[in-house]
N, C-alpha and C positions, 0 to 999 in steps of 0.2 A: 308331170315332167318339168323339172326346173333347170336342166343342164343345157337346153337349147338357147337360142338367142331371143331375148325379149326386146322388142322394138317399140318405142314410144314415139308417136308422131305428135309434136307440140310440146314445147318447153314451158307450158303454162304452170301455174301453181299446182294444178291437178296432175299434169304430166310429170313434173319433177317429184311430186309426192308419191306417185305410183312407183317411179323408178327407185327412189330411195327406200320406200316401204318394202318393195319386193326384195331388194338386196338385204335389208335388215332382217327380213323374215326367212331368208335362206335360199333365195334364188341363186344358184351357183354358176349359171351360164352367163355369157356376155349380155350386157344391157346397153342399148344404144338409144339416145334421145336425139331426134331429128327436129330442127327448128328452122322455119322459113326465114324468120327475122334475124337481124345481125346483133340485137341486144342480148346481153346475158339474161338468163331467166330472172324474172322480177315479179314482185307483188304489185297488184294494181290499185287497191283502195286509196293509197296516198297520191296517186297520179293526178287526181282531180282536187286534191286538198293540200296536205302539207308539202308535198314535193313541188307543187306549183309556186308556193311561197318561198321555196328554198330553205324552209325550216327543217326539211328532211333531206339528207344527202343520198347519193347513189348507194352508198353502203347500207343505208337503212331499208332500201327497197329491193336490192338485189338478193335473190334467194340462193343462188349458187353461181360458181364460175366453172370454166373447164377444169381448172386445177382442183377445186374442192370436190367436183364430181369424179375426177380421175382418182382422187384419194379414196373415194368410195367404190372404185372399180366400175364406174359408169362413164361411157364416152358420150360427149356432147358435140353435136355437129350443127353449128349455126349456119345461116345463109344457105340452107339445104331444104328445098321444097319437095314435098311428095306430090307427084302428078297423077298417079294411078295406083290401084290396088288389085292384085291378082290373088284372090283368096285360095284358089286351087293350088297354085304354085307356091303359095306362102311368100309372096314377094311384094315389096313396095317399090314402085318405080319413081326415080328422082329426076329433077330437072337437069341433072348433069348427063342423063342418058344411062346411068348405071341403075342397078337394082340392089335392094337389101333384103335378105331372106330372114324370115322370122319363125320361131316356134310358137310364140304368142305375140299378138299385136294389140297395143292400147292406143286408141285415137283420142287425142286431147287438143284438137286444132281450133276449138272455140268458135267464135263468130267473127263476122266482118261488119263494119259499119255501113249502114244505109247512107247513101249520098243524095245530094240535091243537085240535079244536073245543071241548073243555071249558075251554080257556084263553081263548077268544075274548072280547073286550070287557073283560077284566080289566086294571086298571092294574098296572104292575110286570112285565108280560110283554113280552119283546123278541125281535124277529127281526133278524138282522144282514145287510143287503144293501147299504145305502147309507151315504153320509157322514152324513146326518141320523140314521140309525139308530144309528151308532156314537157320534155326538155326544150323543144323548139317553142312551144306555146309560152312557157314562162319568160322567155326572152322578150316577148311582146307585151307582157302585162305591166305596162308602165302607168303610174298615176295620171289621171286626167284623160286617158284614152277612152274611146267609146267602144265598148264590147257588146256585140249582139250575140246572144245565145239562142240558137234555134233548137227548140225541144225542151219540154218541161218535165223530163224524167229525172232520175237521181243524178246522172252524169251532168246534165244541164244545170240543175239547181245547185249542185256542189261547186261546179265551176263558177257559177254566178256569185255564190257566197264568198268563195275564195277571192275572186277578182274585186268584189266590192270592198273587202277588207284591205286590199292592196291600193285602193283609192281610184279605181276605174269607175266610169259611168256605165251602168249595166242595164240592158233591156233583154227580157226573155220573150221570145215569140213561141206560141204553142198553138197547135191546131185543135187541141182538146179544150173543153169548157173550163178546165182548171188544171194547174200544174199538179203532177203526181196523182191525178185522179184515177189512173189505170192500176195503181198499186196500193193506194191508201183509201180509207173511207173518205167520203166527201168532206165531212166535218174536219177530219185531220188534215186533208189536203188544203182546205181553206186556212187552217191555222198556220201551215207552212208558208202559204202565199202571203199572209199578213205579216209574218216574220220578215220575209224578203222586202216587202213594201216599207216596213218600219226602218229598214236599213237603207232605203232609197232606191231599191231596184224597181224598175218599171216593168210590168207584166202585161202583155197583150195576148189574150186568149181568143180562140175561134178565128184564127187568122191563117191566111195561106200566102206563101211567097209566089209571086208570078214571074219576077225577073230580078236580076242582080244589076247593080250599077258599079262601074269601075273606072279608074283613072290610071293610065299607063300600066294596065295589067294587074292592078291591085284593087280589091274590093273597097268600095266606099259607101255601100248601103244596099238596101233591097226595096223593091216595090211590092206592096201587098195587093191582094185582089180587090180591096175596097178603095184603091187609089192612094193609100197612105205611103209615103216614102219614109223609111227608117234609116237614118245615117249610121255609119259604123266605120271604125278604124280597123277592126278585126272581127272575125266571126268564128264562133265555135259551134259546130253542128253535132247534136246528139238526138237524132230522130229514130233511134232504134238500130237493131242489128239483125242479121240472119245467119243461120248456121253455115260454117265453112265446109260444105260437103261437095262442092263442084268436082273435086278431084276423085270423088268416090263413085261418080256416075259410071254405070256398067260393071261395078264391082260385085253385084249380087246382094249387097247389103240392103236392107229396107231403109229407105230415106223418106221421112215424113216429119217435117218440122224438126230436123236433126236426124240422128241415127237411132232407129228403133231398137230398144234393148229390153231384155226381160228384167225381172226383179233383182237379178244379180249383176246388172249392168253389162250383160253379155249380149252380143248381137246374134243374128241368126246363125252365124258361124261360131262354134264353140271356141275357136282360137282367137277371136277378135272381140275386143271390149271397147267401151267408150266411157269417158268421164268428163265432167265439167259442163260448160255451156252447150256442148254439142249433143249430149246424151238425152234422148227422149225415152225415159225408162218407166217401167211399170211400178208405180208407188202403191204398195199393198195397203197402206194406211187409208188411201182414198179410192182404192180399187180402180185406178185409171193411170194412163200414161201422163207424165209431166216432164217438163224441161225447166230446170231452175238455173238461173244465171247470177250467182253471187259467190263470194269468197268462201263462205262457210260450207255450202254444199259441194263446191269443188274439192275442198280438202277432205270432207267426209266420204265422198264418192271414191276418191283416190285411195283412202285407207281401206275401204271395202274391197276394191278391186285388188289391191296388194295382198290382202288376205286370201281372196278367192284364187289368185294366181298360184299361191304357194301352199294352200291347205292340203293338197294331195288327194282328196277324195270328193267326188261330186256330192256325196251326202252331207259334207261339212261346209258346203258353200253357204255364205251368209247373204240373205236378201238385204237390200238397202231400202229402208222405209223411213220416211221423214215428214216432219211438219214444216212447211215453208217458214223461213226466217230471213229477215233482212235488217240492216242497220245503216245509218248515214249520219255524219256529223256536219252540221251547217251552222256557221257562226258559233254561238255558245250553246247550241241545242243538239242533243243526241236524239235521233229519231230511230225507233225500233218497231218492227212489225213482225208478228208471228201468226201463222194460220191463214185463214181465208176471210175476206171481207164479207160480212153477212148482210142480210136484208134490213136489220135493225141495228143501230149503233147507239150505245149509251156513252155519254161524254161526262167525265168527272174531272174537275179542275182540282189538283192536289196542292197547288201553291203557285207562286209566280213563275210563269213559263213552264209549269209542270202539268202535263195533261195525260189522261188515260181515256182511250176509246176502246170499248169492248164491243165486238161484232157478234151478233146473235141471229139465229134463225130458228123459228118454232120454239123459242124459249131456251135454246141450247147455244152455248158459246162456240163460235167458229173461228175466232181469232181475236187479236188485240193489237192496238197501236199505242205506243207511249212516247212521250217527249220529256226528256230529262227525268225519267223514272226508271232507272236500270234495275233497282231492287224489285219493284212491282213486275217489271217485264220478266225477270228471272223466275219469280214465283209463278206467274201465269204460264210461262213457257214450260216449266217443269210439270205443272199440273196437266197441261195439254198433252205432253209427252207420255204421262202416266195413264192417260185415258185408254181404256182397253179397246174401244171400238172406233178409234180415230180422234181427230181433233175437234169433233163437234158434239162431244158428250159431256163436257164439263158444264155443270149447272150452277153451282153456288160459287161464283167467282169472287164475291165479296168475302166469303169465308176464307178462301185461299189467301187473300191479302191480309186479313186481320188475325189469322192464327199463326203467322210466321213472323219472325223478328224483323223490325224495320231496319233499313240500312241507309247509307248515304245515297242521295240522289244527285244527278248532274252529269255532265259530259265526262266521259272517261278518255284518257289519252291513248288507250289501247283497245283493240277489238274485244267484245264480250268474251268471257271465259267459255271454253268449250264444254259441252255437255257429253254424256256417255257416247262411246264409239258407235258407228253405224252397225246395224244388225242387232243392236241392243236397245233400240228405241231412241236413237239420237235424233236431234233436230237437224234441219238443213236450211237452205236459203230460199228466199222468195224468188219468184220469176221476175227478174229485173230487166226490162227491155232496154234500159241503158246499161248494157252488160259491162261486167268488170273484166 
């Protein structure tokens, strides 16, 4: 049924793509998008990179406005928070005290940033989740200022790289043994750390913040557990996220590290779906539930749900199966990762600042990480996607690279080209705890 109201909670890239995709695929009823924030729907990858340097404008990151969505017969309601869900009554309760009824509901509320309590309430402390967050932060990124980045994930390292290019003094504090070691092979993470150090970034690993120092309500440094004082003029915190599911308590949906979904991204209620960072869905390729937090998977999941909402017959639903994929641009290096980190890693240097790391287990390839090698990544990613039994059956990876034409290597100004659509063996994004 496509003539009832489709309600999308969350104007993220996934939420907007579901709304537009459903309309384009023939949903004839009303479509309403509810967004707690005041910003127009926007893309997030640039918020820690180009947008911070002001090299990308608002127009470059805004996905849609109320006017453009109205032209597509979709209503956008910003500054409107969902507070509860009644699946039986098919109603979303709002912070205004009113309710919105739905025929189908898509939840795309993403994640919230984890905070550090000793930094609460201090001026100069920033968390990066929204366009407004990035806009405020970039007003503080002045040359010569001391930036302290707490957290060595992708958000933290991207902000560090951006700030360093703007002329700030940058220090990264990370509780882990190495930055990015939760998402990349150790050898690859070490390569990224060395890249930052060559640019003058100071990295302190295995550290813990015990307290913050401030003057007149503004942060001016932190005290570490070993007694070290680290001065700062401003702080950016990127220590992970957690699914935004508080408002769903008591809804009857299964909540476990996100919203539990089947292979079709459908919750235990056949009328409620989840997409993006919040979806913990059954990935048939690995025969287990996964939650991926990156731009690529958000878009692909949204396309899959738009199809499933409008296909008209349960027998034609498409499962979303994916190989994890993630990318990041830092300085002049494009970092890409596909699949899973294996027990053994083969490192090949393909030129100056061009690296290939192949992860293996029991002689089989489980994933790959590249730096400034987009052609090789594309070849390996396609090969992993073609694997019939999942991402861990590719054996002769050197043959994959040598039997296909060589292409240009180096950072690309745009995200990597999209592969086939979900349900047809497409790839997706890696679990990025510094969520986008």
